[in-house]
C-alpha positions in Angstrom: 0.0 0.0 0.0 2.9 2.4 0.7 4.2 2.0 -2.8 0.7 2.6 -4.3 0.2 5.7 -2.2 3.6 7.1 -3.1 3.2 6.5 -6.9 -0.5 5.9 -7.7 -0.2 7.0 -11.4 2.5 4.4 -12.0 0.6 1.5 -10.6 -2.8 2.5 -12.0 -1.2 3.0 -15.3 0.2 -0.5 -15.2 -3.2 -1.8 -14.3 -4.8 0.0 -17.2 -2.2 -1.4 -19.6 -2.9 -4.9 -18.4 -6.6 -4.3 -18.9 -6.0 -3.1 -22.5 -3.7 -6.0 -23.3 -6.1 -8.6 -21.9 -9.3 -7.2 -23.5 -7.9 -6.2 -26.9 -8.3 -9.6 -28.5 -12.0 -9.9 -27.5 -13.0 -6.3 -28.0 -16.4 -6.6 -29.9 -16.3 -3.4 -32.0 -14.3 -2.5 -35.1 -15.5 1.2 -34.9 -15.4 4.0 -32.3 -17.9 3.4 -29.6 -19.0 7.0 -29.7 -18.8 8.2 -33.3 -19.1 4.8 -35.1 -16.2 5.8 -37.3 -13.3 3.5 -38.0 -10.4 4.3 -35.7 -7.4 6.1 -37.3 -4.0 7.2 -36.2 -5.5 9.1 -33.2 -7.1 6.0 -31.6 -7.5 6.3 -27.9 -7.7 3.2 -25.7 -9.4 4.2 -22.5 -10.1 2.1 -19.4 -13.1 2.8 -17.2 -14.3 0.4 -14.5 -11.8 -2.2 -15.7 -13.3 -2.1 -19.2 -11.5 -1.2 -22.4 -13.2 1.4 -24.5 -11.7 2.2 -28.0 -12.4 5.7 -29.3 -11.4 7.4 -32.6 -9.7 10.4 -30.9 -9.7 12.6 -27.8 -12.8 14.5 -28.9 -14.7 11.3 -28.7 -13.2 10.7 -25.2 -14.7 14.0 -24.1 -18.1 13.0 -25.5 -17.8 9.6 -23.8 -17.0 11.1 -20.4 -20.2 13.2 -20.7 -22.4 10.1 -20.7 -20.3 7.0 -19.9 -23.2 4.9 -18.8 -25.0 5.3 -22.1 -21.9 4.1 -24.1 -21.0 1.3 -21.7 -24.5 -0.1 -22.3 -23.8 0.0 -26.0 -20.5 -1.8 -25.5 -22.2 -4.4 -23.2 -24.8 -5.0 -25.9 -22.1 -5.6 -28.5 -20.6 -8.3 -26.3 -23.8 -10.3 -26.5 
């Protein structure tokens, strides 16, 4: 706990990277969760509640953060 408290960004960053690596192969969408556009060179892999969310760019991340529940439901539906 002492290490985590001293460097939380380091350890949470490592956790997020592990989530991305483990969920990448089974990610159900080929397009941006928010815009529906194919991801390009500005692809953002974002982790929220231990779930990978792939977004076309940082603008889509801002939109995602305005209503994450709505988009997480869409992601959950794509998994089934």
